[in-house]
PQR file of N, CA, C, O and H, with PARSE charges and radii, in Angstrom:
ATOM      1  N   MET A   1       0.319 -11.712  -1.931 -0.4000 1.5000
ATOM      2  CA  MET A   1      -0.014 -12.070  -0.573 -0.0000 2.0000
ATOM      3  C   MET A   1      -0.373 -13.554  -0.513  0.5500 1.7000
ATOM      4  O   MET A   1      -1.160 -14.058  -1.315 -0.5500 1.4000
ATOM      5  N   ALA A   2       0.210 -14.216   0.433 -0.4000 1.5000
ATOM      6  CA  ALA A   2      -0.005 -15.650   0.576 -0.0000 2.0000
ATOM      7  C   ALA A   2      -1.019 -15.928   1.685  0.5500 1.7000
ATOM      8  O   ALA A   2      -1.071 -15.217   2.689 -0.5500 1.4000
ATOM      9  H   ALA A   2       0.849 -13.807   1.084  0.4000 1.0000
ATOM     10  N   ASP A   3      -1.811 -16.962   1.489 -0.4000 1.5000
ATOM     11  CA  ASP A   3      -2.784 -17.375   2.491 -0.0000 2.0000
ATOM     12  C   ASP A   3      -2.145 -18.421   3.390  0.5500 1.7000
ATOM     13  O   ASP A   3      -1.958 -19.565   2.973 -0.5500 1.4000
ATOM     14  H   ASP A   3      -1.769 -17.539   0.674  0.4000 1.0000
ATOM     15  N   TRP A   4      -1.809 -18.044   4.620 -0.4000 1.5000
ATOM     16  CA  TRP A   4      -1.149 -18.927   5.565 -0.0000 2.0000
ATOM     17  C   TRP A   4      -2.126 -19.619   6.505  0.5500 1.7000
ATOM     18  O   TRP A   4      -1.692 -20.386   7.364 -0.5500 1.4000
ATOM     19  H   TRP A   4      -1.961 -17.115   4.959  0.4000 1.0000
ATOM     20  N   GLY A   5      -3.414 -19.382   6.377 -0.4000 1.5000
ATOM     21  CA  GLY A   5      -4.409 -19.979   7.255 -0.0000 2.0000
ATOM     22  C   GLY A   5      -4.394 -21.491   7.257  0.5500 1.7000
ATOM     23  O   GLY A   5      -4.315 -22.091   8.329 -0.5500 1.4000
ATOM     24  H   GLY A   5      -3.767 -18.759   5.679  0.4000 1.0000
ATOM     25  N   PRO A   6      -4.467 -22.143   6.087 -0.5600 1.5000
ATOM     26  CA  PRO A   6      -4.439 -23.615   6.077  0.2800 2.0000
ATOM     27  C   PRO A   6      -3.154 -24.206   6.662  0.5500 1.7000
ATOM     28  O   PRO A   6      -3.189 -25.240   7.331 -0.5500 1.4000
ATOM     29  N   VAL A   7      -2.034 -23.552   6.410 -0.4000 1.5000
ATOM     30  CA  VAL A   7      -0.756 -24.062   6.923 -0.0000 2.0000
ATOM     31  C   VAL A   7      -0.720 -23.965   8.446  0.5500 1.7000
ATOM     32  O   VAL A   7      -0.344 -24.925   9.118 -0.5500 1.4000
ATOM     33  H   VAL A   7      -2.006 -22.713   5.867  0.4000 1.0000
ATOM     34  N   LEU A   8      -1.107 -22.820   8.990 -0.4000 1.5000
ATOM     35  CA  LEU A   8      -1.073 -22.634  10.438 -0.0000 2.0000
ATOM     36  C   LEU A   8      -2.065 -23.549  11.158  0.5500 1.7000
ATOM     37  O   LEU A   8      -1.739 -24.123  12.197 -0.5500 1.4000
ATOM     38  H   LEU A   8      -1.412 -22.040   8.444  0.4000 1.0000
ATOM     39  N   ILE A   9      -3.255 -23.684  10.616 -0.4000 1.5000
ATOM     40  CA  ILE A   9      -4.253 -24.561  11.230 -0.0000 2.0000
ATOM     41  C   ILE A   9      -3.786 -26.007  11.192  0.5500 1.7000
ATOM     42  O   ILE A   9      -3.930 -26.721  12.184 -0.5500 1.4000
ATOM     43  H   ILE A   9      -3.520 -23.217   9.772  0.4000 1.0000
ATOM     44  N   ALA A  10      -3.229 -26.458  10.068 -0.4000 1.5000
ATOM     45  CA  ALA A  10      -2.771 -27.845   9.946 -0.0000 2.0000
ATOM     46  C   ALA A  10      -1.620 -28.143  10.908  0.5500 1.7000
ATOM     47  O   ALA A  10      -1.604 -29.200  11.538 -0.5500 1.4000
ATOM     48  H   ALA A  10      -3.112 -25.877   9.262  0.4000 1.0000
ATOM     49  N   VAL A  11      -0.663 -27.230  11.028 -0.4000 1.5000
ATOM     50  CA  VAL A  11       0.473 -27.449  11.935 -0.0000 2.0000
ATOM     51  C   VAL A  11       0.003 -27.457  13.383  0.5500 1.7000
ATOM     52  O   VAL A  11       0.425 -28.309  14.165 -0.5500 1.4000
ATOM     53  H   VAL A  11      -0.676 -26.371  10.517  0.4000 1.0000
ATOM     54  N   LEU A  12      -0.859 -26.525  13.742 -0.4000 1.5000
ATOM     55  CA  LEU A  12      -1.360 -26.456  15.113 -0.0000 2.0000
ATOM     56  C   LEU A  12      -2.143 -27.726  15.484  0.5500 1.7000
ATOM     57  O   LEU A  12      -1.938 -28.293  16.557 -0.5500 1.4000
ATOM     58  H   LEU A  12      -1.201 -25.833  13.106  0.4000 1.0000
ATOM     59  N   LEU A  13      -3.030 -28.165  14.598 -0.4000 1.5000
ATOM     60  CA  LEU A  13      -3.787 -29.382  14.877 -0.0000 2.0000
ATOM     61  C   LEU A  13      -2.894 -30.617  14.900  0.5500 1.7000
ATOM     62  O   LEU A  13      -3.118 -31.522  15.705 -0.5500 1.4000
ATOM     63  H   LEU A  13      -3.196 -27.705  13.726  0.4000 1.0000
ATOM     64  N   PHE A  14      -1.888 -30.668  14.032 -0.4000 1.5000
ATOM     65  CA  PHE A  14      -0.978 -31.814  14.012 -0.0000 2.0000
ATOM     66  C   PHE A  14      -0.234 -31.935  15.339  0.5500 1.7000
ATOM     67  O   PHE A  14      -0.094 -33.033  15.878 -0.5500 1.4000
ATOM     68  H   PHE A  14      -1.706 -29.933  13.379  0.4000 1.0000
ATOM     69  N   VAL A  15       0.238 -30.815  15.861 -0.4000 1.5000
ATOM     70  CA  VAL A  15       0.976 -30.840  17.127 -0.0000 2.0000
ATOM     71  C   VAL A  15       0.043 -31.191  18.285  0.5500 1.7000
ATOM     72  O   VAL A  15       0.385 -32.019  19.129 -0.5500 1.4000
ATOM     73  H   VAL A  15       0.124 -29.923  15.424  0.4000 1.0000
ATOM     74  N   LEU A  16      -1.122 -30.570  18.326 -0.4000 1.5000
ATOM     75  CA  LEU A  16      -2.038 -30.807  19.445 -0.0000 2.0000
ATOM     76  C   LEU A  16      -2.667 -32.190  19.424  0.5500 1.7000
ATOM     77  O   LEU A  16      -2.980 -32.740  20.480 -0.5500 1.4000
ATOM     78  H   LEU A  16      -1.399 -29.897  17.640  0.4000 1.0000
ATOM     79  N   LEU A  17      -2.859 -32.761  18.240 -0.4000 1.5000
ATOM     80  CA  LEU A  17      -3.513 -34.064  18.139 -0.0000 2.0000
ATOM     81  C   LEU A  17      -2.544 -35.230  17.954  0.5500 1.7000
ATOM     82  O   LEU A  17      -2.968 -36.327  17.590 -0.5500 1.4000
ATOM     83  H   LEU A  17      -2.605 -32.314  17.382  0.4000 1.0000
ATOM     84  N   SER A  18      -1.262 -35.013  18.198 -0.4000 1.5000
ATOM     85  CA  SER A  18      -0.319 -36.132  18.155 -0.0000 2.0000
ATOM     86  C   SER A  18      -0.654 -37.093  19.292  0.5500 1.7000
ATOM     87  O   SER A  18      -0.672 -36.677  20.450 -0.5500 1.4000
ATOM     88  H   SER A  18      -0.918 -34.122  18.494  0.4000 1.0000
ATOM     89  N   PRO A  19      -0.918 -38.356  18.998 -0.5600 1.5000
ATOM     90  CA  PRO A  19      -1.327 -39.298  20.050  0.2800 2.0000
ATOM     91  C   PRO A  19      -0.266 -39.417  21.138  0.5500 1.7000
ATOM     92  O   PRO A  19       0.904 -39.675  20.855 -0.5500 1.4000
ATOM     93  N   GLY A  20      -0.686 -39.227  22.378 -0.4000 1.5000
ATOM     94  CA  GLY A  20       0.213 -39.356  23.515 -0.0000 2.0000
ATOM     95  C   GLY A  20       0.815 -38.054  23.982  0.5500 1.7000
ATOM     96  O   GLY A  20       1.337 -37.998  25.096 -0.5500 1.4000
ATOM     97  H   GLY A  20      -1.637 -39.017  22.608  0.4000 1.0000
ATOM     98  N   LEU A  21       0.769 -37.002  23.186 -0.4000 1.5000
ATOM     99  CA  LEU A  21       1.376 -35.740  23.602 -0.0000 2.0000
ATOM    100  C   LEU A  21       0.521 -35.067  24.668  0.5500 1.7000
ATOM    101  O   LEU A  21       0.971 -34.914  25.803 -0.5500 1.4000
ATOM    102  H   LEU A  21       0.345 -37.047  22.282  0.4000 1.0000
ATOM    103  N   LEU A  22      -0.682 -34.667  24.337 -0.4000 1.5000
ATOM    104  CA  LEU A  22      -1.607 -34.106  25.320 -0.0000 2.0000
ATOM    105  C   LEU A  22      -2.544 -35.176  25.866  0.5500 1.7000
ATOM    106  O   LEU A  22      -2.759 -35.276  27.074 -0.5500 1.4000
ATOM    107  H   LEU A  22      -1.047 -34.792  23.415  0.4000 1.0000
ATOM    108  N   PHE A  23      -3.093 -35.965  24.963 -0.4000 1.5000
ATOM    109  CA  PHE A  23      -3.995 -37.037  25.368 -0.0000 2.0000
ATOM    110  C   PHE A  23      -3.920 -38.155  24.348  0.5500 1.7000
ATOM    111  O   PHE A  23      -3.451 -37.969  23.225 -0.5500 1.4000
ATOM    112  H   PHE A  23      -2.918 -35.884  23.982  0.4000 1.0000
ATOM    113  N   GLN A  24      -4.391 -39.315  24.761 -0.4000 1.5000
ATOM    114  CA  GLN A  24      -4.470 -40.461  23.856 -0.0000 2.0000
ATOM    115  C   GLN A  24      -5.869 -41.041  23.972  0.5500 1.7000
ATOM    116  O   GLN A  24      -6.338 -41.366  25.063 -0.5500 1.4000
ATOM    117  H   GLN A  24      -4.772 -39.466  25.673  0.4000 1.0000
ATOM    118  N   LEU A  25      -6.516 -41.163  22.839 -0.4000 1.5000
ATOM    119  CA  LEU A  25      -7.886 -41.665  22.792 -0.0000 2.0000
ATOM    120  C   LEU A  25      -7.942 -42.807  21.801  0.5500 1.7000
ATOM    121  O   LEU A  25      -7.733 -42.506  20.626 -0.5500 1.4000
ATOM    122  H   LEU A  25      -6.134 -40.900  21.953  0.4000 1.0000
ATOM    123  N   PRO A  26      -8.179 -44.001  22.077 -0.5600 1.5000
ATOM    124  CA  PRO A  26      -8.302 -44.656  23.383  0.2800 2.0000
ATOM    125  C   PRO A  26      -6.938 -44.975  23.966  0.5500 1.7000
ATOM    126  O   PRO A  26      -5.974 -45.209  23.237 -0.5500 1.4000
ATOM    127  N   GLY A  27      -6.869 -44.982  25.275 -0.4000 1.5000
ATOM    128  CA  GLY A  27      -5.616 -45.275  25.957 -0.0000 2.0000
ATOM    129  C   GLY A  27      -5.376 -46.764  26.095  0.5500 1.7000
ATOM    130  O   GLY A  27      -6.190 -47.578  25.661 -0.5500 1.4000
ATOM    131  H   GLY A  27      -7.651 -44.793  25.868  0.4000 1.0000
ATOM    132  N   LYS A  28      -4.264 -47.113  26.697 -0.4000 1.5000
ATOM    133  CA  LYS A  28      -3.929 -48.527  26.903 -0.0000 2.0000
ATOM    134  C   LYS A  28      -4.821 -49.156  27.971  0.5500 1.7000
ATOM    135  O   LYS A  28      -5.335 -50.258  27.778 -0.5500 1.4000
ATOM    136  H   LYS A  28      -3.602 -46.451  27.050  0.4000 1.0000
ATOM    137  N   SER A  29      -5.009 -48.457  29.102 -0.4000 1.5000
ATOM    138  CA  SER A  29      -5.789 -49.040  30.192 -0.0000 2.0000
ATOM    139  C   SER A  29      -7.091 -48.295  30.460  0.5500 1.7000
ATOM    140  O   SER A  29      -7.979 -48.836  31.119 -0.5500 1.4000
ATOM    141  H   SER A  29      -4.592 -47.562  29.258  0.4000 1.0000
ATOM    142  N   ARG A  30      -7.227 -47.069  29.966 -0.4000 1.5000
ATOM    143  CA  ARG A  30      -8.449 -46.284  30.139 -0.0000 2.0000
ATOM    144  C   ARG A  30      -8.924 -45.800  28.791  0.5500 1.7000
ATOM    145  O   ARG A  30      -8.253 -45.990  27.776 -0.5500 1.4000
ATOM    146  H   ARG A  30      -6.506 -46.629  29.430  0.4000 1.0000
ATOM    147  N   VAL A  31     -10.098 -45.167  28.786 -0.4000 1.5000
ATOM    148  CA  VAL A  31     -10.623 -44.636  27.530 -0.0000 2.0000
ATOM    149  C   VAL A  31      -9.772 -43.460  27.069  0.5500 1.7000
ATOM    150  O   VAL A  31      -9.419 -43.380  25.892 -0.5500 1.4000
ATOM    151  H   VAL A  31     -10.643 -45.012  29.610  0.4000 1.0000
ATOM    152  N   VAL A  32      -9.434 -42.542  27.984 -0.4000 1.5000
ATOM    153  CA  VAL A  32      -8.598 -41.388  27.660 -0.0000 2.0000
ATOM    154  C   VAL A  32      -7.451 -41.339  28.656  0.5500 1.7000
ATOM    155  O   VAL A  32      -7.671 -41.400  29.866 -0.5500 1.4000
ATOM    156  H   VAL A  32      -9.721 -42.608  28.940  0.4000 1.0000
ATOM    157  N   GLU A  33      -6.238 -41.231  28.156 -0.4000 1.5000
ATOM    158  CA  GLU A  33      -5.060 -41.064  29.002 -0.0000 2.0000
ATOM    159  C   GLU A  33      -4.388 -39.755  28.621  0.5500 1.7000
ATOM    160  O   GLU A  33      -4.337 -39.395  27.445 -0.5500 1.4000
ATOM    161  H   GLU A  33      -6.059 -41.182  27.174  0.4000 1.0000
ATOM    162  N   PHE A  34      -3.875 -39.049  29.611 -0.4000 1.5000
ATOM    163  CA  PHE A  34      -3.283 -37.744  29.387 -0.0000 2.0000
ATOM    164  C   PHE A  34      -1.768 -37.794  29.583  0.5500 1.7000
ATOM    165  O   PHE A  34      -1.285 -38.279  30.607 -0.5500 1.4000
ATOM    166  H   PHE A  34      -3.916 -39.341  30.567  0.4000 1.0000
ATOM    167  N   GLY A  35      -1.019 -37.290  28.595 -0.4000 1.5000
ATOM    168  CA  GLY A  35       0.415 -37.106  28.691 -0.0000 2.0000
ATOM    169  C   GLY A  35       1.218 -38.370  28.929  0.5500 1.7000
ATOM    170  O   GLY A  35       2.209 -38.321  29.658 -0.5500 1.4000
ATOM    171  H   GLY A  35      -1.411 -36.896  27.764  0.4000 1.0000
ATOM    172  N   ASN A  36       0.839 -39.493  28.352 -0.4000 1.5000
ATOM    173  CA  ASN A  36       1.583 -40.723  28.610 -0.0000 2.0000
ATOM    174  C   ASN A  36       2.710 -40.962  27.612  0.5500 1.7000
ATOM    175  O   ASN A  36       3.542 -41.843  27.831 -0.5500 1.4000
ATOM    176  H   ASN A  36       0.034 -39.532  27.760  0.4000 1.0000
ATOM    177  N   MET A  37       2.758 -40.191  26.511 -0.4000 1.5000
ATOM    178  CA  MET A  37       3.805 -40.292  25.487 -0.0000 2.0000
ATOM    179  C   MET A  37       3.919 -41.694  24.888  0.5500 1.7000
ATOM    180  O   MET A  37       4.999 -42.104  24.464 -0.5500 1.4000
ATOM    181  H   MET A  37       2.083 -39.475  26.334  0.4000 1.0000
ATOM    182  N   LYS A  38       2.818 -42.421  24.854 -0.4000 1.5000
ATOM    183  CA  LYS A  38       2.767 -43.736  24.210 -0.0000 2.0000
ATOM    184  C   LYS A  38       1.628 -43.713  23.209  0.5500 1.7000
ATOM    185  O   LYS A  38       0.748 -42.857  23.284 -0.5500 1.4000
ATOM    186  H   LYS A  38       1.940 -42.088  25.198  0.4000 1.0000
ATOM    187  N   THR A  39       1.641 -44.639  22.283 -0.4000 1.5000
ATOM    188  CA  THR A  39       0.593 -44.663  21.275 -0.0000 2.0000
ATOM    189  C   THR A  39       0.341 -46.092  20.810  0.5500 1.7000
ATOM    190  O   THR A  39       1.100 -47.010  21.121 -0.5500 1.4000
ATOM    191  H   THR A  39       2.356 -45.335  22.222  0.4000 1.0000
ATOM    192  N   SER A  40      -0.730 -46.252  20.069 -0.4000 1.5000
ATOM    193  CA  SER A  40      -1.050 -47.540  19.472 -0.0000 2.0000
ATOM    194  C   SER A  40      -1.619 -47.275  18.078  0.5500 1.7000
ATOM    195  O   SER A  40      -1.918 -46.134  17.725 -0.5500 1.4000
ATOM    196  H   SER A  40      -1.347 -45.507  19.818  0.4000 1.0000
ATOM    197  N   GLY A  41      -1.760 -48.309  17.316 -0.4000 1.5000
ATOM    198  CA  GLY A  41      -2.282 -48.146  15.961 -0.0000 2.0000
ATOM    199  C   GLY A  41      -3.706 -47.639  15.934  0.5500 1.7000
ATOM    200  O   GLY A  41      -4.061 -46.817  15.089 -0.5500 1.4000
ATOM    201  H   GLY A  41      -1.517 -49.236  17.602  0.4000 1.0000
ATOM    202  N   PHE A  42      -4.534 -48.126  16.862 -0.4000 1.5000
ATOM    203  CA  PHE A  42      -5.925 -47.699  16.900 -0.0000 2.0000
ATOM    204  C   PHE A  42      -6.041 -46.235  17.331  0.5500 1.7000
ATOM    205  O   PHE A  42      -6.894 -45.509  16.820 -0.5500 1.4000
ATOM    206  H   PHE A  42      -4.246 -48.794  17.549  0.4000 1.0000
ATOM    207  N   SER A  43      -5.190 -45.792  18.269 -0.4000 1.5000
ATOM    208  CA  SER A  43      -5.245 -44.384  18.678 -0.0000 2.0000
ATOM    209  C   SER A  43      -4.765 -43.467  17.550  0.5500 1.7000
ATOM    210  O   SER A  43      -5.246 -42.340  17.425 -0.5500 1.4000
ATOM    211  H   SER A  43      -4.497 -46.381  18.684  0.4000 1.0000
ATOM    212  N   ILE A  44      -3.830 -43.934  16.734 -0.4000 1.5000
ATOM    213  CA  ILE A  44      -3.406 -43.149  15.566 -0.0000 2.0000
ATOM    214  C   ILE A  44      -4.570 -42.993  14.600  0.5500 1.7000
ATOM    215  O   ILE A  44      -4.776 -41.912  14.049 -0.5500 1.4000
ATOM    216  H   ILE A  44      -3.439 -44.850  16.835  0.4000 1.0000
ATOM    217  N   LEU A  45      -5.330 -44.057  14.391 -0.4000 1.5000
ATOM    218  CA  LEU A  45      -6.497 -43.994  13.521 -0.0000 2.0000
ATOM    219  C   LEU A  45      -7.554 -43.026  14.061  0.5500 1.7000
ATOM    220  O   LEU A  45      -8.112 -42.232  13.304 -0.5500 1.4000
ATOM    221  H   LEU A  45      -5.162 -44.935  14.839  0.4000 1.0000
ATOM    222  N   VAL A  46      -7.828 -43.090  15.356 -0.4000 1.5000
ATOM    223  CA  VAL A  46      -8.819 -42.192  15.966 -0.0000 2.0000
ATOM    224  C   VAL A  46      -8.375 -40.740  15.861  0.5500 1.7000
ATOM    225  O   VAL A  46      -9.178 -39.875  15.512 -0.5500 1.4000
ATOM    226  H   VAL A  46      -7.375 -43.735  15.971  0.4000 1.0000
ATOM    227  N   HIS A  47      -7.104 -40.457  16.159 -0.4000 1.5000
ATOM    228  CA  HIS A  47      -6.593 -39.093  16.080 -0.0000 2.0000
ATOM    229  C   HIS A  47      -6.574 -38.593  14.638  0.5500 1.7000
ATOM    230  O   HIS A  47      -6.756 -37.398  14.405 -0.5500 1.4000
ATOM    231  H   HIS A  47      -6.451 -41.159  16.443  0.4000 1.0000
ATOM    232  N   THR A  48      -6.360 -39.472  13.675 -0.4000 1.5000
ATOM    233  CA  THR A  48      -6.408 -39.086  12.261 -0.0000 2.0000
ATOM    234  C   THR A  48      -7.814 -38.673  11.854  0.5500 1.7000
ATOM    235  O   THR A  48      -7.988 -37.690  11.134 -0.5500 1.4000
ATOM    236  H   THR A  48      -6.212 -40.443  13.864  0.4000 1.0000
ATOM    237  N   ILE A  49      -8.805 -39.406  12.303 -0.4000 1.5000
ATOM    238  CA  ILE A  49     -10.194 -39.064  11.990 -0.0000 2.0000
ATOM    239  C   ILE A  49     -10.582 -37.737  12.640  0.5500 1.7000
ATOM    240  O   ILE A  49     -11.254 -36.916  12.015 -0.5500 1.4000
ATOM    241  H   ILE A  49      -8.663 -40.204  12.888  0.4000 1.0000
ATOM    242  N   ILE A  50     -10.163 -37.519  13.891 -0.4000 1.5000
ATOM    243  CA  ILE A  50     -10.433 -36.242  14.559 -0.0000 2.0000
ATOM    244  C   ILE A  50      -9.743 -35.104  13.826  0.5500 1.7000
ATOM    245  O   ILE A  50     -10.342 -34.049  13.623 -0.5500 1.4000
ATOM    246  H   ILE A  50      -9.617 -38.185  14.398  0.4000 1.0000
ATOM    247  N   PHE A  51      -8.476 -35.304  13.420 -0.4000 1.5000
ATOM    248  CA  PHE A  51      -7.735 -34.282  12.683 -0.0000 2.0000
ATOM    249  C   PHE A  51      -8.443 -33.926  11.379  0.5500 1.7000
ATOM    250  O   PHE A  51      -8.609 -32.748  11.062 -0.5500 1.4000
ATOM    251  H   PHE A  51      -7.989 -36.161  13.585  0.4000 1.0000
ATOM    252  N   PHE A  52      -8.858 -34.939  10.626 -0.4000 1.5000
ATOM    253  CA  PHE A  52      -9.540 -34.704   9.360 -0.0000 2.0000
ATOM    254  C   PHE A  52     -10.841 -33.938   9.571  0.5500 1.7000
ATOM    255  O   PHE A  52     -11.150 -33.019   8.812 -0.5500 1.4000
ATOM    256  H   PHE A  52      -8.723 -35.895  10.884  0.4000 1.0000
ATOM    257  N   GLY A  53     -11.599 -34.307  10.590 -0.4000 1.5000
ATOM    258  CA  GLY A  53     -12.850 -33.609  10.870 -0.0000 2.0000
ATOM    259  C   GLY A  53     -12.632 -32.153  11.252  0.5500 1.7000
ATOM    260  O   GLY A  53     -13.329 -31.269  10.754 -0.5500 1.4000
ATOM    261  H   GLY A  53     -11.348 -35.053  11.207  0.4000 1.0000
ATOM    262  N   LEU A  54     -11.671 -31.898  12.130 -0.4000 1.5000
ATOM    263  CA  LEU A  54     -11.422 -30.516  12.558 -0.0000 2.0000
ATOM    264  C   LEU A  54     -10.846 -29.661  11.443  0.5500 1.7000
ATOM    265  O   LEU A  54     -11.235 -28.502  11.298 -0.5500 1.4000
ATOM    266  H   LEU A  54     -11.104 -32.616  12.534  0.4000 1.0000
ATOM    267  N   ILE A  55      -9.931 -30.200  10.654 -0.4000 1.5000
ATOM    268  CA  ILE A  55      -9.355 -29.399   9.576 -0.0000 2.0000
ATOM    269  C   ILE A  55     -10.395 -29.115   8.497  0.5500 1.7000
ATOM    270  O   ILE A  55     -10.359 -28.059   7.865 -0.5500 1.4000
ATOM    271  H   ILE A  55      -9.615 -31.141  10.771  0.4000 1.0000
ATOM    272  N   THR A  56     -11.323 -30.049   8.279 -0.4000 1.5000
ATOM    273  CA  THR A  56     -12.412 -29.805   7.339 -0.0000 2.0000
ATOM    274  C   THR A  56     -13.319 -28.691   7.838  0.5500 1.7000
ATOM    275  O   THR A  56     -13.729 -27.826   7.063 -0.5500 1.4000
ATOM    276  H   THR A  56     -11.352 -30.907   8.792  0.4000 1.0000
ATOM    277  N   ILE A  57     -13.632 -28.708   9.121 -0.4000 1.5000
ATOM    278  CA  ILE A  57     -14.481 -27.659   9.689 -0.0000 2.0000
ATOM    279  C   ILE A  57     -13.796 -26.304   9.598  0.5500 1.7000
ATOM    280  O   ILE A  57     -14.411 -25.331   9.160 -0.5500 1.4000
ATOM    281  H   ILE A  57     -13.299 -29.410   9.750  0.4000 1.0000
ATOM    282  N   PHE A  58     -12.526 -26.225  10.007 -0.4000 1.5000
ATOM    283  CA  PHE A  58     -11.842 -24.940  10.025 -0.0000 2.0000
ATOM    284  C   PHE A  58     -11.577 -24.376   8.637  0.5500 1.7000
ATOM    285  O   PHE A  58     -11.692 -23.167   8.436 -0.5500 1.4000
ATOM    286  H   PHE A  58     -12.027 -27.015  10.363  0.4000 1.0000
ATOM    287  N   LEU A  59     -11.226 -25.222   7.675 -0.4000 1.5000
ATOM    288  CA  LEU A  59     -10.823 -24.709   6.373 -0.0000 2.0000
ATOM    289  C   LEU A  59     -11.970 -24.584   5.384  0.5500 1.7000
ATOM    290  O   LEU A  59     -11.996 -23.640   4.594 -0.5500 1.4000
ATOM    291  H   LEU A  59     -11.132 -26.205   7.838  0.4000 1.0000
ATOM    292  N   ILE A  60     -12.914 -25.509   5.407 -0.4000 1.5000
ATOM    293  CA  ILE A  60     -13.989 -25.477   4.423 -0.0000 2.0000
ATOM    294  C   ILE A  60     -15.241 -24.793   4.977  0.5500 1.7000
ATOM    295  O   ILE A  60     -15.802 -23.909   4.329 -0.5500 1.4000
ATOM    296  H   ILE A  60     -12.893 -26.276   6.048  0.4000 1.0000
ATOM    297  N   ALA A  61     -15.675 -25.195   6.160 -0.4000 1.5000
ATOM    298  CA  ALA A  61     -16.921 -24.650   6.710 -0.0000 2.0000
ATOM    299  C   ALA A  61     -16.747 -23.221   7.222  0.5500 1.7000
ATOM    300  O   ALA A  61     -17.561 -22.348   6.918 -0.5500 1.4000
ATOM    301  H   ALA A  61     -15.219 -25.913   6.686  0.4000 1.0000
ATOM    302  N   ILE A  62     -15.701 -22.983   7.988 -0.4000 1.5000
ATOM    303  CA  ILE A  62     -15.491 -21.637   8.555 -0.0000 2.0000
ATOM    304  C   ILE A  62     -14.704 -20.767   7.584  0.5500 1.7000
ATOM    305  O   ILE A  62     -15.007 -19.584   7.429 -0.5500 1.4000
ATOM    306  H   ILE A  62     -15.040 -23.692   8.235  0.4000 1.0000
ATOM    307  N   GLY A  63     -13.709 -21.332   6.936 -0.4000 1.5000
ATOM    308  CA  GLY A  63     -12.904 -20.586   5.961 -0.0000 2.0000
ATOM    309  C   GLY A  63     -11.886 -19.675   6.615  0.5500 1.7000
ATOM    310  O   GLY A  63     -11.912 -18.463   6.397 -0.5500 1.4000
ATOM    311  H   GLY A  63     -13.462 -22.293   7.062  0.4000 1.0000
ATOM    312  N   VAL A  64     -10.988 -20.235   7.414 -0.4000 1.5000
ATOM    313  CA  VAL A  64      -9.957 -19.458   8.095 -0.0000 2.0000
ATOM    314  C   VAL A  64      -8.911 -19.012   7.068  0.5500 1.7000
ATOM    315  O   VAL A  64      -8.378 -19.832   6.321 -0.5500 1.4000
ATOM    316  H   VAL A  64     -10.967 -21.219   7.591  0.4000 1.0000
ATOM    317  N   HIS A  65      -8.624 -17.706   7.039 -0.4000 1.5000
ATOM    318  CA  HIS A  65      -7.618 -17.148   6.136 -0.0000 2.0000
ATOM    319  C   HIS A  65      -6.713 -16.222   6.922  0.5500 1.7000
ATOM    320  O   HIS A  65      -7.186 -15.400   7.707 -0.5500 1.4000
ATOM    321  H   HIS A  65      -9.057 -17.040   7.647  0.4000 1.0000
ATOM    322  N   VAL A  66      -5.391 -16.354   6.708 -0.4000 1.5000
ATOM    323  CA  VAL A  66      -4.396 -15.475   7.323 -0.0000 2.0000
ATOM    324  C   VAL A  66      -3.509 -14.994   6.193  0.5500 1.7000
ATOM    325  O   VAL A  66      -2.785 -15.789   5.594 -0.5500 1.4000
ATOM    326  H   VAL A  66      -5.006 -17.022   6.070  0.4000 1.0000
ATOM    327  N   TYR A  67      -3.554 -13.713   5.892 -0.4000 1.5000
ATOM    328  CA  TYR A  67      -2.760 -13.153   4.787 -0.0000 2.0000
ATOM    329  C   TYR A  67      -1.561 -12.397   5.345  0.5500 1.7000
ATOM    330  O   TYR A  67      -1.659 -11.705   6.359 -0.5500 1.4000
ATOM    331  H   TYR A  67      -4.142 -13.067   6.378  0.4000 1.0000
ATOM    332  N   THR A  68      -0.423 -12.543   4.660 -0.4000 1.5000
ATOM    333  CA  THR A  68       0.771 -11.801   5.057 -0.0000 2.0000
ATOM    334  C   THR A  68       1.158 -10.834   3.976  0.5500 1.7000
ATOM    335  O   THR A  68       2.144 -10.111   4.119 -0.5500 1.4000
ATOM    336  H   THR A  68      -0.343 -13.105   3.837  0.4000 1.0000
TER
END
């Protein structure tokens, strides 16, 4: 039996936290912009830090496991 929890959580967070897809933090003209499909280097850095924090919480602190 394989543990698919880390894979599913990582893919879901990667898609949801792609800068410009749902939101961009910080935006070009505002602090948060929604659905603009644009990005910058600083927003990539911010989204990377958020991704790392959330994946650490879900995988290490909570311990999400999905077995098939």
